[in-house]
C-alpha positions in Angstrom: 69.3 -38.6 -28.8 72.5 -36.6 -28.2 72.8 -33.5 -26.0 70.7 -31.0 -24.1 72.3 -27.7 -23.0 71.8 -24.4 -21.3 68.1 -24.4 -20.6 67.7 -27.3 -18.2 67.9 -25.2 -15.1 65.0 -22.9 -15.9 62.3 -25.0 -14.1 64.5 -26.0 -11.1 65.2 -23.9 -8.1 68.3 -21.7 -8.8 69.9 -22.9 -5.5 69.8 -26.4 -6.8 70.9 -25.8 -10.4 74.1 -27.9 -10.0 72.0 -30.8 -8.8 69.9 -31.2 -12.0 69.5 -34.9 -12.8 67.9 -35.1 -16.1 66.5 -37.8 -18.5 64.6 -37.7 -21.7 61.2 -39.4 -22.3 59.9 -40.0 -25.8 56.7 -41.1 -27.4 55.9 -41.9 -31.1 52.6 -40.1 -31.4 49.7 -40.6 -31.8 50.6 -43.8 -29.8 50.7 -43.0 -26.1 51.0 -46.6 -24.7 53.7 -48.5 -23.1 54.9 -49.8 -26.4 55.6 -46.2 -27.5 57.3 -44.8 -24.4 61.1 -44.8 -24.2 63.5 -43.3 -21.6 67.2 -42.4 -21.5 69.4 -43.0 -18.6 69.6 -40.2 -15.9 72.5 -37.8 -16.2 73.3 -36.4 -12.8 74.4 -33.0 -11.6 74.7 -31.2 -15.0 72.7 -28.7 -17.0 74.4 -29.8 -20.2 73.7 -33.6 -20.2 75.2 -35.8 -23.0 73.1 -38.9 -23.6 74.3 -40.3 -26.9 71.6 -42.9 -26.9 69.8 -44.4 -29.9 66.0 -44.8 -29.5 64.4 -47.2 -31.9 60.9 -47.5 -33.2 59.9 -50.2 -35.7 57.2 -49.3 -38.2 56.6 -49.4 -41.9 58.3 -46.7 -44.0 54.9 -45.8 -45.5 53.6 -44.9 -42.0 56.4 -42.6 -41.0 54.9 -39.3 -42.1 51.8 -40.0 -40.1 53.8 -40.0 -36.9 55.4 -37.4 -34.7 58.2 -37.8 -32.1 57.5 -36.1 -28.8 60.6 -35.6 -26.6 60.3 -34.2 -23.1 63.1 -33.5 -20.6 62.6 -34.2 -16.9 64.5 -33.6 -13.7 64.5 -36.8 -11.7 63.6 -36.4 -8.0 64.2 -39.5 -6.0 62.0 -38.5 -3.1 59.2 -36.5 -4.9 57.6 -35.7 -8.2 59.8 -35.3 -11.3 60.0 -31.8 -12.6 59.2 -31.0 -16.3 62.0 -29.0 -17.9 60.9 -28.7 -21.5 59.8 -30.5 -24.6 59.9 -30.5 -28.4 57.6 -32.1 -31.0 59.2 -33.2 -34.3 57.0 -34.3 -37.2 58.5 -37.2 -39.2 58.3 -35.4 -42.5 60.7 -35.8 -45.5 63.0 -33.1 -44.2 63.4 -34.5 -40.8 64.2 -38.0 -42.2 66.8 -36.8 -44.7 69.0 -34.7 -42.3 72.4 -36.2 -42.3 73.7 -34.4 -39.2 72.2 -34.1 -35.7 70.0 -31.1 -35.4 69.4 -28.8 -32.4 65.8 -28.1 -31.3 64.9 -25.5 -28.8 63.1 -26.9 -25.7 59.7 -25.3 -25.2 57.2 -25.2 -22.4 54.4 -27.7 -23.1 55.0 -28.0 -26.9 53.1 -31.3 -26.6 50.0 -29.7 -25.3 48.2 -29.7 -28.6 48.8 -33.4 -28.9 47.5 -34.0 -25.3 44.3 -32.2 -26.3 43.8 -34.2 -29.4 44.6 -37.6 -27.9 42.6 -36.9 -24.7 39.5 -36.6 -26.9 40.1 -40.2 -28.1 40.0 -41.6 -24.6 36.9 -43.7 -23.9 37.9 -45.0 -20.5 35.6 -44.0 -17.5 36.1 -44.3 -13.8 33.0 -44.8 -11.6 33.3 -43.3 -8.2 31.3 -42.2 -5.2 32.4 -39.5 -2.7 31.1 -38.3 0.6 32.4 -35.8 3.2 31.2 -36.8 6.7 30.9 -33.8 9.0 32.0 -33.8 12.7 28.4 -33.7 13.9 27.4 -36.7 11.7 30.4 -38.7 12.8 29.6 -38.1 16.5 26.1 -39.6 15.9 27.6 -42.6 14.1 30.7 -43.4 16.1 29.8 -41.8 19.5 32.5 -39.7 21.2 34.4 -37.5 18.7 38.1 -37.4 19.5 39.2 -34.8 16.9 37.4 -31.7 15.6 37.5 -32.8 12.0 35.4 -34.9 9.6 36.4 -37.5 7.1 36.4 -38.0 3.4 35.2 -41.3 2.0 36.1 -42.2 -1.6 34.7 -45.4 -3.2 36.2 -46.5 -6.4 33.7 -48.8 -8.0 35.1 -49.7 -11.4 36.9 -48.6 -14.6 35.3 -49.2 -18.0 36.9 -49.5 -21.5 40.5 -49.4 -20.5 43.0 -49.7 -23.3 45.5 -52.6 -23.0 49.2 -51.9 -23.8 51.9 -53.8 -25.5 49.5 -55.6 -27.7 47.8 -57.4 -24.8 44.1 -58.1 -25.0 43.7 -57.5 -21.2 45.4 -55.7 -18.4 46.0 -56.2 -14.6 44.5 -53.0 -13.3 44.7 -51.3 -9.9 43.8 -47.8 -8.7 45.9 -45.4 -6.6 44.4 -42.7 -4.5 46.0 -39.5 -3.2 44.7 -36.4 -1.5 46.9 -33.5 -2.5 48.8 -31.7 -1.1 50.0 -35.0 0.4 50.0 -35.6 4.1 52.4 -38.2 5.4 49.9 -39.7 7.8 47.6 -40.7 5.0 50.2 -42.9 3.4 49.8 -44.5 0.0 46.4 -46.0 -0.7 45.5 -48.4 -3.6 43.1 -51.1 -4.5 43.8 -54.7 -5.2 44.9 -55.8 -8.7 42.1 -57.1 -10.9 43.7 -59.4 -13.4 42.9 -59.9 -17.1 40.1 -57.3 -17.5 39.5 -54.1 -19.4 36.5 -53.4 -17.1 37.9 -54.0 -13.6 35.5 -53.8 -10.6 37.1 -52.9 -7.2 34.3 -51.5 -5.0 37.1 -50.3 -2.7 36.7 -47.5 -0.2 39.5 -45.1 0.7 39.0 -43.2 4.0 40.8 -39.9 4.8 40.2 -39.2 8.5 40.9 -35.9 10.2 40.1 -33.7 7.2 38.7 -30.2 7.8 35.9 -29.2 5.4 37.6 -25.9 4.6 40.8 -27.8 3.6 38.9 -29.5 0.8 38.5 -26.2 -0.9 42.2 -26.2 -1.5 42.7 -29.9 -2.0 42.7 -32.2 -5.0 41.8 -35.9 -5.0 43.9 -37.8 -7.5 42.7 -41.2 -8.7 45.0 -43.0 -11.2 44.6 -46.4 -12.8 47.7 -48.6 -13.6 48.5 -51.8 -15.4 50.4 -53.9 -12.9 53.7 -55.4 -14.0 55.5 -57.7 -11.6 58.9 -57.3 -13.1 58.9 -53.7 -14.4 57.3 -50.3 -13.5 53.5 -50.4 -13.7 52.1 -48.5 -16.7 49.8 -45.5 -16.3 46.4 -46.1 -18.0 44.5 -43.0 -17.1 43.2 -40.9 -14.2 41.2 -38.0 -12.8 41.9 -35.1 -10.5 38.9 -33.8 -8.5 39.1 -30.2 -7.1 37.6 -26.8 -7.7 40.1 -26.3 -10.4 40.5 -22.8 -11.8 37.7 -21.6 -9.5 39.8 -22.4 -6.4 42.0 -19.9 -4.7 44.8 -22.5 -4.7 45.0 -23.0 -8.5 47.9 -20.8 -9.2 51.2 -22.6 -9.6 49.8 -26.0 -8.6 50.0 -28.6 -11.4 47.8 -30.9 -9.4 45.0 -28.3 -9.0 44.0 -28.6 -12.7 40.5 -30.2 -12.6 38.6 -29.9 -15.8 34.9 -28.8 -16.0 33.5 -32.3 -15.4 35.9 -33.1 -12.5 35.3 -29.8 -10.8 31.5 -30.2 -11.0 31.7 -33.6 -9.2 34.0 -32.1 -6.4 31.7 -29.1 -6.1 28.6 -31.3 -5.8 30.3 -33.2 -2.9 31.1 -30.0 -1.1 27.6 -28.7 -1.6 26.0 -31.9 -0.1 28.0 -33.1 2.9 26.9 -36.4 4.5 25.4 -37.5 1.1 26.9 -39.6 -1.6 27.9 -38.0 -4.8 28.2 -40.6 -7.6 29.7 -40.1 -11.0 31.2 -41.8 -14.0 34.1 -39.6 -15.2 36.1 -39.8 -18.4 39.7 -40.5 -17.5 42.6 -38.4 -18.8 45.4 -40.3 -20.6 47.9 -37.6 -19.8 48.7 -36.5 -16.2 51.9 -34.9 -15.0 
């Protein structure tokens, strides 16, 4: 891992081009677990970062040509979501392994998408959820006097099934995070408790988003992500779903979080079509979410 140059500013606001703080993330595909992920240090305030880091993977020589290195470059945002700047996929064929000198590779936009599609098909993990939007009129009957002219969204995360452990562990310590996007500060971060030593954790935890207008849900996305808790390091992403109208929604353009697939969009649409009733579903989780 040596140098990136020239192209790192293309996905960052032009006014902030001198503030690009980039790092490189790598995976040795087809493995997409914690044991495969590596990161460089962050190089601050430059569009021509020099890393000069050695990233090591240990595997038999006979297995090399069955693997591919996926390198993606990211702009680090301390207070928000990191921005994707570009990526490159390098098959470990004989030519790549015999090059004596460092080689330049042009960064592309989503070069790893074909790998995402293939690996997502191998995911067998499901998330069991129940959703309900409670209207203002229904709330007034349940709780009496209505203080605000908005309803509330209730999301119950029941369990995850068939999670894949990482780092060779036979089990994981799983918890689930919930976000309603675009994020509102008054909702705060919501997550379940950690269920230890299980690949089929049961939470039966309800998240409540009060003061939500029904029309706003047409332009919103509910993100549920499952993580393997690590006390001493960053928790590892295991999978997740995003529920929204997806490409059918008017807010889909330019919103990376408004990307519900057909199954996810169908669940969200069912909830919107049946207010005050529970919509229950078991949804296959994605193993890639940016």
